[in-house]
Biopython code that builds the backbone (N, CA, C, O; Angstrom):
import numpy as np
from Bio.PDB.StructureBuilder import StructureBuilder

atoms = [
    (1, "MET", "N", (-3.764, -15.187, -9.330)),
    (1, "MET", "CA", (-4.003, -14.068, -8.654)),
    (1, "MET", "C", (-4.693, -14.202, -7.221)),
    (1, "MET", "O", (-5.109, -13.219, -6.608)),
    (2, "ARG", "N", (-4.776, -15.487, -6.752)),
    (2, "ARG", "CA", (-5.133, -15.465, -5.345)),
    (2, "ARG", "C", (-4.114, -15.010, -4.237)),
    (2, "ARG", "O", (-4.396, -14.697, -3.080)),
    (3, "SER", "N", (-2.744, -15.041, -4.885)),
    (3, "SER", "CA", (-1.744, -14.261, -3.819)),
    (3, "SER", "C", (-1.431, -12.879, -4.245)),
    (3, "SER", "O", (-0.390, -12.352, -3.854)),
    (4, "VAL", "N", (-2.140, -12.343, -4.908)),
    (4, "VAL", "CA", (-1.795, -11.120, -5.501)),
    (4, "VAL", "C", (-2.816, -10.102, -5.042)),
    (4, "VAL", "O", (-2.495, -9.043, -4.503)),
    (5, "VAL", "N", (-4.158, -10.502, -5.299)),
    (5, "VAL", "CA", (-5.366, -9.441, -4.880)),
    (5, "VAL", "C", (-5.273, -9.112, -3.333)),
    (5, "VAL", "O", (-5.393, -7.937, -2.986)),
    (6, "PRO", "N", (-5.042, -10.213, -2.288)),
    (6, "PRO", "CA", (-4.945, -9.716, -1.088)),
    (6, "PRO", "C", (-4.051, -8.619, -0.475)),
    (6, "PRO", "O", (-4.222, -8.013, 0.583)),
    (7, "VAL", "N", (-3.079, -8.505, -1.363)),
    (7, "VAL", "CA", (-2.145, -7.515, -1.018)),
    (7, "VAL", "C", (-2.790, -6.246, -1.457)),
    (7, "VAL", "O", (-2.731, -5.228, -0.769)),
    (8, "TRP", "N", (-3.356, -6.301, -2.508)),
    (8, "TRP", "CA", (-4.084, -4.870, -2.992)),
    (8, "TRP", "C", (-5.122, -4.551, -2.031)),
    (8, "TRP", "O", (-5.321, -3.379, -1.712)),
    (9, "ILE", "N", (-5.956, -5.727, -1.432)),
    (9, "ILE", "CA", (-7.143, -5.144, -0.634)),
    (9, "ILE", "C", (-6.604, -4.739, 0.765)),
    (9, "ILE", "O", (-7.168, -3.860, 1.417)),
    (10, "LEU", "N", (-5.482, -5.407, 1.223)),
    (10, "LEU", "CA", (-4.751, -4.894, 2.424)),
    (10, "LEU", "C", (-4.156, -3.619, 2.301)),
    (10, "LEU", "O", (-4.021, -2.975, 3.341)),
    (11, "SER", "N", (-3.734, -3.078, 1.125)),
    (11, "SER", "CA", (-3.190, -1.946, 1.034)),
    (11, "SER", "C", (-4.317, -0.816, 0.933)),
    (11, "SER", "O", (-4.142, 0.337, 1.328)),
    (12, "ALA", "N", (-5.375, -1.246, 0.414)),
    (12, "ALA", "CA", (-6.518, -0.259, 0.277)),
    (12, "ALA", "C", (-7.095, -0.055, 1.767)),
    (12, "ALA", "O", (-7.396, 1.078, 2.142)),
    (13, "LEU", "N", (-7.248, -1.212, 2.639)),
    (13, "LEU", "CA", (-7.653, -1.147, 4.046)),
    (13, "LEU", "C", (-6.751, -0.345, 4.716)),
    (13, "LEU", "O", (-7.209, 0.376, 5.602)),
    (14, "ALA", "N", (-5.327, -0.308, 4.438)),
    (14, "ALA", "CA", (-4.522, 0.281, 5.387)),
    (14, "ALA", "C", (-4.583, 1.897, 4.875)),
    (14, "ALA", "O", (-4.450, 2.763, 5.739)),
    (15, "VAL", "N", (-4.750, 2.225, 3.711)),
    (15, "VAL", "CA", (-4.918, 3.612, 3.277)),
    (15, "VAL", "C", (-6.315, 4.325, 3.720)),
    (15, "VAL", "O", (-6.446, 5.539, 3.881)),
    (16, "VAL", "N", (-7.386, 3.293, 3.896)),
    (16, "VAL", "CA", (-8.426, 3.748, 4.591)),
    (16, "VAL", "C", (-8.239, 4.100, 6.060)),
    (16, "VAL", "O", (-8.704, 5.123, 6.562)),
    (17, "ALA", "N", (-7.509, 3.162, 6.733)),
    (17, "ALA", "CA", (-7.181, 3.365, 8.242)),
    (17, "ALA", "C", (-6.355, 4.657, 8.293)),
    (17, "ALA", "O", (-6.686, 5.490, 9.137)),
    (18, "VAL", "N", (-5.409, 4.894, 7.558)),
    (18, "VAL", "CA", (-4.606, 6.182, 7.667)),
    (18, "VAL", "C", (-5.444, 7.334, 7.461)),
    (18, "VAL", "O", (-5.292, 8.356, 8.131)),
    (19, "GLY", "N", (-6.299, 7.221, 6.587)),
    (19, "GLY", "CA", (-7.230, 8.397, 6.433)),
    (19, "GLY", "C", (-8.118, 8.630, 7.593)),
    (19, "GLY", "O", (-8.317, 9.775, 8.001)),
    (20, "LEU", "N", (-8.706, 7.501, 8.189)),
    (20, "LEU", "CA", (-9.417, 7.768, 9.327)),
    (20, "LEU", "C", (-8.706, 7.952, 10.922)),
    (20, "LEU", "O", (-9.208, 8.503, 11.902)),
    (21, "PHE", "N", (-7.630, 7.416, 10.820)),
    (21, "PHE", "CA", (-6.929, 7.325, 12.295)),
    (21, "PHE", "C", (-5.797, 8.326, 12.268)),
    (21, "PHE", "O", (-5.567, 8.828, 13.368)),
    (22, "VAL", "N", (-5.152, 8.671, 11.421)),
    (22, "VAL", "CA", (-3.963, 9.692, 11.379)),
    (22, "VAL", "C", (-4.252, 10.960, 11.288)),
    (22, "VAL", "O", (-5.150, 11.194, 10.480)),
    (23, "PRO", "N", (-3.745, 11.997, 11.909)),
    (23, "PRO", "CA", (-4.027, 13.335, 11.686)),
    (23, "PRO", "C", (-3.623, 13.741, 10.147)),
    (23, "PRO", "O", (-2.670, 13.201, 9.584)),
    (24, "ALA", "N", (-4.343, 14.626, 9.592)),
    (24, "ALA", "CA", (-4.212, 15.115, 8.350)),
    (24, "ALA", "C", (-2.829, 15.410, 8.022)),
    (24, "ALA", "O", (-2.268, 14.868, 7.070)),
    (25, "SER", "N", (-2.297, 16.201, 8.737)),
    (25, "SER", "CA", (-0.906, 16.667, 8.519)),
    (25, "SER", "C", (0.212, 15.580, 8.653)),
    (25, "SER", "O", (1.402, 15.894, 8.633)),
    (26, "SER", "N", (-0.221, 14.280, 8.791)),
    (26, "SER", "CA", (0.577, 13.242, 8.760)),
    (26, "SER", "C", (0.546, 12.203, 7.765)),
    (26, "SER", "O", (1.352, 11.278, 7.667)),
    (27, "TYR", "N", (-0.541, 12.453, 6.971)),
    (27, "TYR", "CA", (-0.801, 11.675, 5.994)),
    (27, "TYR", "C", (0.457, 11.073, 4.862)),
    (27, "TYR", "O", (0.544, 9.938, 4.395)),
    (28, "LEU", "N", (1.211, 12.068, 4.666)),
    (28, "LEU", "CA", (2.322, 11.653, 3.645)),
    (28, "LEU", "C", (3.279, 11.084, 4.591)),
    (28, "LEU", "O", (4.122, 10.532, 3.883)),
    (29, "VAL", "N", (3.535, 10.956, 5.595)),
    (29, "VAL", "CA", (4.417, 10.295, 6.486)),
    (29, "VAL", "C", (3.933, 8.643, 6.519)),
    (29, "VAL", "O", (4.816, 7.786, 6.474)),
    (30, "PHE", "N", (2.643, 8.284, 6.592)),
    (30, "PHE", "CA", (2.281, 7.012, 6.813)),
    (30, "PHE", "C", (1.961, 6.407, 5.433)),
    (30, "PHE", "O", (1.738, 5.201, 5.529)),
    (31, "LEU", "N", (1.881, 6.831, 4.320)),
    (31, "LEU", "CA", (1.647, 6.368, 3.103)),
    (31, "LEU", "C", (2.709, 5.541, 2.682)),
    (31, "LEU", "O", (2.453, 4.543, 2.008)),
    (32, "PRO", "N", (4.121, 5.887, 3.060)),
    (32, "PRO", "CA", (5.266, 5.053, 2.813)),
    (32, "PRO", "C", (5.261, 3.781, 3.679)),
    (32, "PRO", "O", (5.557, 2.672, 3.235)),
    (33, "VAL", "N", (4.946, 3.999, 4.789)),
    (33, "VAL", "CA", (4.612, 3.050, 5.838)),
    (33, "VAL", "C", (3.914, 2.000, 5.282)),
    (33, "VAL", "O", (4.389, 0.866, 5.341)),
    (34, "VAL", "N", (2.599, 2.265, 4.623)),
    (34, "VAL", "CA", (1.580, 1.606, 4.068)),
    (34, "VAL", "C", (2.520, 0.624, 2.956)),
    (34, "VAL", "O", (2.457, -0.601, 3.059)),
    (35, "LEU", "N", (3.247, 1.170, 2.068)),
    (35, "LEU", "CA", (3.985, 0.581, 1.128)),
    (35, "LEU", "C", (4.954, -0.267, 1.625)),
    (35, "LEU", "O", (5.185, -1.331, 1.051)),
    (36, "GLY", "N", (5.530, 0.058, 2.586)),
    (36, "GLY", "CA", (6.616, -1.058, 3.278)),
    (36, "GLY", "C", (5.861, -2.289, 3.846)),
    (36, "GLY", "O", (6.388, -3.400, 3.791)),
    (37, "LEU", "N", (4.621, -2.102, 4.395)),
    (37, "LEU", "CA", (3.778, -3.118, 4.967)),
    (37, "LEU", "C", (3.508, -3.902, 3.758)),
    (37, "LEU", "O", (3.799, -5.098, 3.772)),
    (38, "ALA", "N", (3.044, -3.430, 2.826)),
    (38, "ALA", "CA", (2.529, -4.105, 1.535)),
    (38, "ALA", "C", (3.680, -5.158, 0.987)),
    (38, "ALA", "O", (3.459, -6.303, 0.594)),
    (39, "LEU", "N", (4.945, -4.505, 1.055)),
    (39, "LEU", "CA", (6.203, -5.339, 0.716)),
    (39, "LEU", "C", (6.265, -6.647, 1.575)),
    (39, "LEU", "O", (6.305, -7.793, 1.128)),
    (40, "VAL", "N", (6.266, -6.290, 2.807)),
    (40, "VAL", "CA", (6.551, -7.419, 3.823)),
    (40, "VAL", "C", (5.502, -8.429, 3.687)),
    (40, "VAL", "O", (5.793, -9.624, 3.727)),
    (41, "VAL", "N", (4.201, -7.990, 3.518)),
    (41, "VAL", "CA", (3.221, -8.859, 3.384)),
    (41, "VAL", "C", (3.297, -9.613, 2.010)),
    (41, "VAL", "O", (3.175, -10.837, 1.968)),
    (42, "THR", "N", (3.508, -8.822, 0.846)),
    (42, "THR", "CA", (3.741, -9.677, -0.519)),
    (42, "THR", "C", (4.777, -10.679, -0.245)),
    (42, "THR", "O", (4.442, -11.831, -0.516)),
    (43, "PHE", "N", (5.973, -10.510, 0.236)),
    (43, "PHE", "CA", (7.016, -11.588, 0.377)),
    (43, "PHE", "C", (6.641, -12.704, 1.373)),
    (43, "PHE", "O", (7.150, -13.818, 1.254)),
    (44, "GLY", "N", (5.722, -12.413, 2.393)),
    (44, "GLY", "CA", (5.132, -13.352, 3.186)),
    (44, "GLY", "C", (4.219, -14.268, 2.593)),
    (44, "GLY", "O", (4.273, -15.483, 2.781)),
    (45, "ILE", "N", (3.423, -13.722, 1.914)),
    (45, "ILE", "CA", (2.344, -14.649, 1.114)),
    (45, "ILE", "C", (2.972, -15.369, 0.017)),
    (45, "ILE", "O", (2.639, -16.518, -0.271)),
    (46, "GLN", "N", (3.929, -14.677, -0.639)),
    (46, "GLN", "CA", (4.493, -15.424, -1.822)),
    (46, "GLN", "C", (5.739, -16.528, -1.356)),
    (46, "GLN", "O", (6.193, -17.381, -2.119)),
    (47, "LEU", "N", (6.099, -16.356, -0.203)),
    (47, "LEU", "CA", (6.955, -17.463, 0.485)),
    (47, "LEU", "C", (6.041, -18.727, 0.903)),
    (47, "LEU", "O", (6.404, -19.901, 0.977)),
    (48, "ILE", "N", (4.783, -18.197, 1.153)),
    (48, "ILE", "CA", (3.875, -19.455, 1.746)),
    (48, "ILE", "C", (3.384, -20.190, 0.467)),
    (48, "ILE", "O", (3.211, -21.407, 0.514)),
    (49, "VAL", "N", (3.177, -19.562, -0.554)),
    (49, "VAL", "CA", (2.829, -20.278, -1.698)),
    (49, "VAL", "C", (3.748, -21.336, -2.302)),
    (49, "VAL", "O", (4.919, -21.135, -2.625)),
    (50, "PRO", "N", (3.009, -22.615, -2.430)),
    (50, "PRO", "CA", (4.056, -23.631, -2.871)),
    (50, "PRO", "C", (4.416, -23.652, -4.239)),
    (50, "PRO", "O", (5.267, -24.465, -4.600)),
    (51, "VAL", "N", (3.850, -22.809, -5.132)),
    (51, "VAL", "CA", (4.468, -22.816, -6.494)),
    (51, "VAL", "C", (5.583, -21.743, -6.687)),
    (51, "VAL", "O", (5.409, -20.567, -6.364)),
    (52, "ARG", "N", (6.610, -22.165, -7.172)),
    (52, "ARG", "CA", (7.793, -21.401, -7.204)),
    (52, "ARG", "C", (7.799, -20.643, -8.553)),
    (52, "ARG", "O", (8.318, -19.528, -8.622)),
    (53, "LYS", "N", (7.241, -21.221, -9.601)),
    (53, "LYS", "CA", (7.472, -20.625, -11.015)),
    (53, "LYS", "C", (6.400, -19.507, -10.902)),
    (53, "LYS", "O", (5.224, -19.639, -10.562)),
    (54, "GLY", "N", (7.013, -18.459, -11.234)),
    (54, "GLY", "CA", (6.171, -17.113, -11.759)),
    (54, "GLY", "C", (6.314, -16.070, -10.209)),
    (54, "GLY", "O", (5.580, -15.122, -9.929)),
    (55, "PHE", "N", (7.283, -16.509, -9.520)),
    (55, "PHE", "CA", (7.575, -15.798, -8.122)),
    (55, "PHE", "C", (7.785, -14.436, -8.432)),
    (55, "PHE", "O", (7.170, -13.611, -7.757)),
    (56, "VAL", "N", (8.707, -13.961, -9.528)),
    (56, "VAL", "CA", (8.895, -12.536, -9.803)),
    (56, "VAL", "C", (7.570, -11.952, -10.103)),
    (56, "VAL", "O", (7.167, -10.957, -9.502)),
    (57, "ASP", "N", (6.894, -12.545, -11.011)),
    (57, "ASP", "CA", (5.720, -12.022, -11.560)),
    (57, "ASP", "C", (4.564, -11.628, -10.666)),
    (57, "ASP", "O", (3.899, -10.599, -10.793)),
    (58, "ARG", "N", (4.411, -12.516, -9.797)),
    (58, "ARG", "CA", (3.425, -12.556, -8.666)),
    (58, "ARG", "C", (3.817, -11.363, -7.692)),
    (58, "ARG", "O", (2.924, -10.702, -7.162)),
    (59, "VAL", "N", (5.161, -11.094, -7.462)),
    (59, "VAL", "CA", (5.753, -10.200, -6.467)),
    (59, "VAL", "C", (5.360, -8.942, -7.158)),
    (59, "VAL", "O", (4.746, -8.104, -6.497)),
    (60, "SER", "N", (5.644, -8.703, -8.433)),
    (60, "SER", "CA", (5.662, -7.499, -9.393)),
    (60, "SER", "C", (4.140, -7.057, -9.500)),
    (60, "SER", "O", (3.762, -5.886, -9.494)),
    (61, "ALA", "N", (3.364, -8.129, -9.594)),
    (61, "ALA", "CA", (1.940, -7.796, -9.700)),
    (61, "ALA", "C", (1.311, -7.239, -8.296)),
    (61, "ALA", "O", (0.414, -6.396, -8.286)),
    (62, "SER", "N", (1.728, -7.652, -7.428)),
    (62, "SER", "CA", (1.304, -7.610, -6.049)),
    (62, "SER", "C", (1.895, -6.015, -5.617)),
    (62, "SER", "O", (1.070, -5.138, -5.364)),
    (63, "LEU", "N", (2.976, -5.801, -5.573)),
    (63, "LEU", "CA", (3.602, -4.586, -5.674)),
    (63, "LEU", "C", (3.086, -3.482, -6.463)),
    (63, "LEU", "O", (2.751, -2.393, -5.995)),
    (64, "GLY", "N", (3.041, -3.809, -7.642)),
    (64, "GLY", "CA", (2.537, -2.855, -8.644)),
    (64, "GLY", "C", (1.072, -2.309, -8.309)),
    (64, "GLY", "O", (0.821, -1.104, -8.298)),
    (65, "GLY", "N", (0.142, -3.284, -8.043)),
    (65, "GLY", "CA", (-1.171, -3.033, -7.526)),
    (65, "GLY", "C", (-1.231, -1.978, -6.432)),
    (65, "GLY", "O", (-1.941, -0.976, -6.347)),
    (66, "ALA", "N", (-0.235, -2.499, -5.563)),
    (66, "ALA", "CA", (-0.131, -1.665, -4.225)),
    (66, "ALA", "C", (0.222, -0.059, -4.476)),
    (66, "ALA", "O", (-0.345, 0.868, -3.899)),
    (67, "VAL", "N", (1.127, 0.049, -5.320)),
    (67, "VAL", "CA", (1.526, 1.327, -5.760)),
    (67, "VAL", "C", (0.557, 2.048, -6.423)),
    (67, "VAL", "O", (0.468, 3.274, -6.353)),
    (68, "VAL", "N", (-0.232, 1.279, -7.114)),
    (68, "VAL", "CA", (-1.197, 2.312, -7.846)),
    (68, "VAL", "C", (-2.295, 2.560, -6.706)),
    (68, "VAL", "O", (-2.820, 3.674, -6.707)),
    (69, "VAL", "N", (-2.639, 1.764, -5.867)),
    (69, "VAL", "CA", (-3.529, 1.996, -4.860)),
    (69, "VAL", "C", (-3.062, 3.205, -4.059)),
    (69, "VAL", "O", (-3.823, 4.140, -3.809)),
    (70, "LEU", "N", (-1.960, 3.170, -3.717)),
    (70, "LEU", "CA", (-1.165, 4.042, -3.115)),
    (70, "LEU", "C", (-1.096, 5.539, -3.895)),
    (70, "LEU", "O", (-1.370, 6.562, -3.268)),
    (71, "ALA", "N", (-0.774, 5.571, -5.066)),
    (71, "ALA", "CA", (-0.827, 6.680, -5.844)),
    (71, "ALA", "C", (-2.163, 7.291, -5.794)),
    (71, "ALA", "O", (-2.259, 8.500, -5.585)),
    (72, "LEU", "N", (-3.364, 6.441, -5.995)),
    (72, "LEU", "CA", (-4.690, 7.046, -5.861)),
    (72, "LEU", "C", (-4.872, 7.700, -4.604)),
    (72, "LEU", "O", (-5.397, 8.807, -4.483)),
    (73, "ALA", "N", (-4.350, 6.872, -3.502)),
    (73, "ALA", "CA", (-4.670, 7.580, -2.246)),
    (73, "ALA", "C", (-3.932, 8.754, -2.159)),
    (73, "ALA", "O", (-4.512, 9.749, -1.726)),
    (74, "THR", "N", (-2.501, 8.850, -2.561)),
    (74, "THR", "CA", (-1.944, 10.064, -2.386)),
    (74, "THR", "C", (-2.602, 11.308, -3.239)),
    (74, "THR", "O", (-2.436, 12.482, -2.907)),
    (75, "ALA", "N", (-3.257, 10.957, -4.213)),
    (75, "ALA", "CA", (-3.968, 12.119, -5.038)),
    (75, "ALA", "C", (-5.031, 12.476, -4.189)),
    (75, "ALA", "O", (-5.253, 13.686, -4.226)),
    (76, "VAL", "N", (-5.784, 11.818, -3.416)),
    (76, "VAL", "CA", (-6.652, 12.392, -2.668)),
    (76, "VAL", "C", (-6.220, 12.952, -1.145)),
    (76, "VAL", "O", (-6.724, 13.942, -0.614)),
    (77, "LEU", "N", (-5.395, 12.282, -0.682)),
    (77, "LEU", "CA", (-4.874, 12.695, 0.758)),
    (77, "LEU", "C", (-3.920, 13.842, 0.816)),
    (77, "LEU", "O", (-3.884, 14.600, 1.785)),
    (78, "ALA", "N", (-3.029, 13.983, -0.386)),
    (78, "ALA", "CA", (-2.026, 14.864, -0.308)),
    (78, "ALA", "C", (-2.470, 16.405, -0.075)),
    (78, "ALA", "O", (-1.869, 17.143, 0.706)),
    (79, "PRO", "N", (-3.789, 16.876, -0.974)),
    (79, "PRO", "CA", (-4.171, 18.057, -0.878)),
    (79, "PRO", "C", (-4.763, 18.372, 0.712)),
    (79, "PRO", "O", (-4.664, 19.415, 1.357)),
    (80, "LEU", "N", (-5.333, 17.234, 1.046)),
    (80, "LEU", "CA", (-5.782, 17.444, 2.384)),
    (80, "LEU", "C", (-4.828, 17.692, 3.556)),
    (80, "LEU", "O", (-4.983, 18.518, 4.455)),
    (81, "ALA", "N", (-3.620, 16.669, 3.359)),
    (81, "ALA", "CA", (-2.484, 16.879, 4.263)),
    (81, "ALA", "C", (-1.837, 18.468, 4.110)),
    (81, "ALA", "O", (-1.475, 19.046, 5.135)),
    (82, "PHE", "N", (-1.730, 19.048, 2.948)),
    (82, "PHE", "CA", (-1.213, 20.242, 2.620)),
    (82, "PHE", "C", (-2.129, 21.476, 3.305)),
    (82, "PHE", "O", (-1.663, 22.474, 3.855)),
    (83, "VAL", "N", (-3.218, 21.228, 3.172)),
    (83, "VAL", "CA", (-4.457, 22.141, 3.782)),
    (83, "VAL", "C", (-4.196, 22.163, 5.348)),
    (83, "VAL", "O", (-4.356, 23.216, 5.966)),
    (84, "ALA", "N", (-3.796, 21.006, 5.987)),
    (84, "ALA", "CA", (-3.682, 20.850, 7.235)),
    (84, "ALA", "C", (-2.456, 21.294, 7.612)),
    (84, "ALA", "O", (-2.209, 21.298, 8.818)),
    (85, "GLY", "N", (-1.542, 21.710, 6.754)),
    (85, "GLY", "CA", (-0.329, 22.280, 7.209)),
    (85, "GLY", "C", (1.013, 21.372, 7.061)),
    (85, "GLY", "O", (2.133, 21.646, 7.494)),
    (86, "ALA", "N", (0.660, 20.365, 6.429)),
    (86, "ALA", "CA", (1.920, 19.370, 6.249)),
    (86, "ALA", "C", (2.915, 20.103, 5.400)),
    (86, "ALA", "O", (2.586, 20.889, 4.512)),
    (87, "LYS", "N", (4.295, 19.768, 5.757)),
    (87, "LYS", "CA", (5.325, 20.406, 4.940)),
    (87, "LYS", "C", (6.146, 19.467, 4.244)),
    (87, "LYS", "O", (6.253, 18.357, 4.766)),
    (88, "ILE", "N", (6.775, 19.695, 3.124)),
    (88, "ILE", "CA", (7.452, 18.565, 2.319)),
    (88, "ILE", "C", (8.725, 18.486, 2.877)),
    (88, "ILE", "O", (9.536, 17.664, 2.451)),
]
sb = StructureBuilder()
sb.init_structure("model")
sb.init_model(0)
sb.init_chain("A")
sb.init_seg("    ")
for serial, (resi, resn, name, xyz) in enumerate(atoms, 1):
    if name == "N":
        sb.init_residue(resn, " ", resi, " ")
    sb.init_atom(name, np.array(xyz, "f"), 0.0, 1.0, " ", f" {name:<3s}", serial, name[0])
structure = sb.get_structure()
């Protein structure tokens, strides 16, 4: 879990940064960017870990948690984005 939880925390911090620093109409553009960043960070962390057994499980847990964080963020930020004039 030491290599999984940091990805979740970084995803949450990135979502907060998107909510604070990005215009509301662009929220839905930057959330997939956060997911891509989580993917890159996940592979970076997992390749640094010296234990090779369980690699797929750790990557799945990292990205699964990041997807949950982003799903919750989308549920909060999407209505705000549409009110601000975002288009699908």
